N, C-alpha and C positions, 0 to 999 in steps of 0.2 A: 664418134662424132657426138659433140655436145652442142646445146643451144648457146650456152653462155660459160665462158670461163672467167672466173673472179681471180685476180691476182693480188694476193696480200691477205694474211691470216690475223691481222689485228682486228679490233672491234669494228672497224669500218667494212672490211671484207667479210667478216663472219656474219654481221648483221644483214647485209644486203644480200648475200647468198641464201640466207635463211628466208628472207622475204621472197626471193625469186623461185626458190626450189619448189613450192607447190605448183607453179605454172610452167616451169621449164627444166629441161635437163641440165643441171648445174654441176660444174667442177670448181672447187676452190683449190688454189695452189699456194703454198706457204713455203718460203725459203728455208725456215729454221726447223728444228726438230719439235717444236711445240707451238701451238697457237698462242697469239698475244705475247710474243717474246720481246718485242722492242718497245715502242712508246706505250702500247696498251698495257703491258705488264709493269709499267713503272709510273702509272697514273696516280695522282693524288686522290682519286676516287671519290670526288665530291659532286653532288648534284646541287647546284645553285642556279636557278633558272634566270636570274638577272645579270649573269656574268657574260660579258662579251659584247660584240657588236649587235645591232638590231636584228640582222638576220640570223645570228647564232641564238639570240634570246628567243626569237620566234620558234626555232627548231627545239630549243630546250623546253619551252612552255608546252609545245605540241607533244612532247615526250612524257609529260607529267603522268598521265593515266597509266601508261605502260609501266613506269617506274613504280608507281604505287599499287598497281593491281595485277599486272601480268605474272603468272606463275607464283602467286602468293606475295608479289612485291620484292623489290630489290634494295629498299631504303631502310636505314635506321637513323634516328635523330642524331644530328651533331651540332647544328648552329653555327653561326659565323660572327666574328668580331673584328672590327678595324680599331686600330690603336694609333694615336699621333702624339707628336711632341709639340711643345709650345709654338715653334715656328712653322708648324705644318697645318695650321687650322684651316685655311682656305682649301688646300688639296683634301684635308680630311672630310670637310663638308662635301666636296664634290664627290669623293668616293662613297660616302654615306648615302647621298641622294642617289647615285647611280645604282647602287646595290639594294636601295630600299630598306636600309637599316634605320634604327631609332637611336638617338644619343642617349647614353646612360652615364651615371656618375662613375667616378674611379672606384669608389667603394663598391658599387654594384659589379663592375668589371672585376674587381679583385674577388669578389664572391664567386665568380665564374671561373677565373684563373688566379689562384691565390699568389702566384709568383711575380705578378706584375708589379713594377717598381714606380711608386707614386712620385718619386723625384724626377722620373723622365717621362712617364706616361700622363699626359694632361688632357687627352681627349679619347673618348671611347664610344663606340656605337655597336649595336648587336641586333640580331634577330634569330628566330628559331628556324626559319624556312630554309635550311640547309641541311643536307643528308649525306651520310656515308652510302656509297654504292657498293653492293656485293658483286664486284667486277668478275671474280672467278666464276661465280654461279651464272652470271649473265652470258659470259663467253661460252660456258658449257652447254647451257640451254639453247643458244642459237646453233652451236654445233650439233647438238641432239636434233634439232628441228631439221637441219640440212640432211642428215642421214636418214631421218624418219621419211623424209619426202623423196628418197632415192637419190639425193645428191651425193657427190664424193668430195672427200677432203684428203689431199695428198700432201704430206709434209716433206722436208728435206728436198724441196723441188724449186730451187732458184731458176727464174727464167733467164735463158741465155740467148734466145732468139725469138723474134716475132716476124713472121712472114705472111704475107697475103696468099690466100688460096682462092680457088673458084667458089669455095663456100664460106669464106670469110677470113679466118686466121688459122695458122699453124703456130702453136705455142710450144717451144722446145725448152726442155730442162736437160741436165746432164744424163738422165736416165731414160727419158721417154719424150715422145712427141704427142701433142694433143691438138685437136681441131675443133673449132667453134665458129659460130656465125658472128658472135659478139664477144668482145673483151671488155671486162670492167676493170679499170686501173684503180686499185685500192691499195697501192704498194707503199703507202706512207712516205717516209723520206726519199724513197726511190721512184716516185711517181713520174718525174721528169725524165729520168733515165730510161723508164720503160716506155715512155712516149717516143724517145729517140731511137730505141731498139725497134720500134714499129714504123720508123721513117717519118713521124709526125712531129710538129713543132712543140717543143716543151713550152710550159706557160709561166715559168720563172718561180717555182716554189723554193722555199728557203728553209731547211731544217735548222732549228734553233735549240741549242743544248740547254737543258734545265737540270741542275744538280740537286741531290737530297742527301741528308745525313740523318741516321737514326741515333738518338741519344737516349740514355737511361731516363726514366721518369725523374724530372727535376725535384731535388729535395726529398725523394721518396714518396711524393704525392701519388695518389690514385688519380690518373689523368683521364680516366674512362669517360667522364662526363664533361670534360672540357670542350669548349667549341674549337673549331679552327679559327685561328687568329693571325691577322695580316698586319704588316706595316703600311702606312700610307703609301699609295702608288705601287703597292705590291713589291716593295723593295725587299721583302722576305715574308715567309709565312711559316707557321707551325701547326702541326695537326696530330692529335693522338693516334697511336697505332699499336694495337696488340700490347698494351701496357707500357709501351714507350712513347717517344715524341719524334715525329719527323720534322726536321727544320730545313727549309730550302732557301738559298739566297735569291730565287726566282729570277735567275739571270736569263738573257736571251742572246746567246753567243752563236753567231752563224758558224755551222759546221758542214762538212760533206756528209753524205749518207754513210752511216757507219754504226757499229755497236758502241755506242757512247759510253764514256766514263767520266766521273766527276773530276773537275779541275781543283787541286788542293787549295790554291790560293783564292780561287773564286768561292769556294766553300768556306774558307776561314773568314773572308770578308762578310759573307752572309751571316755566318754564326755571330760575328761581332756585332752586326746590326740588331740581331735577335737579342744578344746578351745586354745590349744597351737599355733594353726595355723590361728586363726582368731582374729579380734579385738572386737568382741561382746560376752561377757560372756553368759553362759546359766543361766537364772535366775529362770526358772521354766520348769517343764515337764507338757505337756498336757495329755500324756498317755505313757505306756510302755508295752511291750509284748515280747515274744520270740517264736521261732519256732525250729524245729529239722531238720537239714539237714543230710540226712542219706546216708553214703558212703560205697561202698565195700572195702575190705582191699587194693585194688590198685587204688581206687578212680575213676575207670572207671565205667560207667553205666553197668548194667547187664541185657542183653535181650537175651533170649533163653530158650530152654527146659532144665529142670533139668537132670543132667548126669545119675541120678538113675532111672528116671521115665519120659517117654515122654508125659505123660498126665498131667504134672505139669510145667508151664512156668513162668520163672522169668521176671518181668518188673520192675526193682528195682534199688536202688542205684543212684537216680537222684541228690543227694546232693543239691546244690544250683542252678541246671541247669534245673529243671523240666519243666518250661515253655518255656524257650528258645530253648529247644531241642524237646518239645512235638510233634510238627507236624512231623518231620522226624522220631523220635524215635518210635511213635506209628504206623507209616506206616511201618517201618521195622519189628516191632513186628507182625503186622497183616500179612505181607508177609510171614514171617517165619511160623506162625501158619497155614496159608492157603496154604502153599507149593508154593508160588509165587516167581519169581525172584525179587531181590531188587536192587534198584538204589544206595544203599550204598556200597562203595567199600569193597573189601575182607578183607583188612587190618583192617579197622574199625570194620567190623563184627567180626573178630577174637578177637579184643580187648575188645569186649562187650560180648562174648559167655561165659556163665557160665561154660562151660567145662574147661576154663583156671584155675579153681580152683581144678580140679581133681588131686589126687596125681599122 
């Protein structure tokens, strides 16, 4: 018998299980053969605290100390730049203001990213307050914390049944049955499916595919110090990665929960939008992949007890913000579960509460 079963081994499930393990007997179940296999393993891995809705920004900012200080810190400098064409000026100004960037000249932008095409790039803005996240070390540190506190992590254990018991829930996998007083639903794209297994109302989460391609360093440049750079309205983005460049069309195509893969046509369209802003064409791909970013109907994260059952807790809808919100979001979830006061303000907590979806 466990106190709490956390279902889902992405950054959401791992982080909340680590927060709960010092105070409760915790079991983490993951369907795949490794942690962070789906969306968490396919993240752009950027910490940019101004990115997202107000509630997301609040969680990201509340996570800053953890990212900079915990376990020696998880961040390395990257920087962020937005690029616009002549007919995108108003949208460019809006994005620049939202993300807190400063306008720079095209010459300054080319000094940061030498392949920018001055014939098509007419507006640029930039700031240094964006960092790469060491996501793998973060996942492994949370997992280590779970085990150090006596918690269990069981892989290759998809949940096939959730049944009520006199003590709470019986959670069944193909190989075993587990019992706990509380279930935490951190199953990523599968969160609504899990609620249905429990006989509870789903909340209407939508998994949205985002594709990525890895291309060789353009023109043989050393891209290590380049910032991440976006098109206006996040129509595409590019980010250095291990000596190469990741380029994404930044699409949001609704998909069923699945092990997603890139759509060739969508990827080609995104690469064309990127190529229009640079002087170096894409000659080949080194790899491509896709992940599912799962959002609630209002795109706020969802953190709290199910309105129909206080023994079922939602930790869902991270969208593309799972890593950058994880430290504060997991602390909030643990505080709510354990009945402790939270440092997160009341307005943000209300925006995240699943009860907002009650009729």
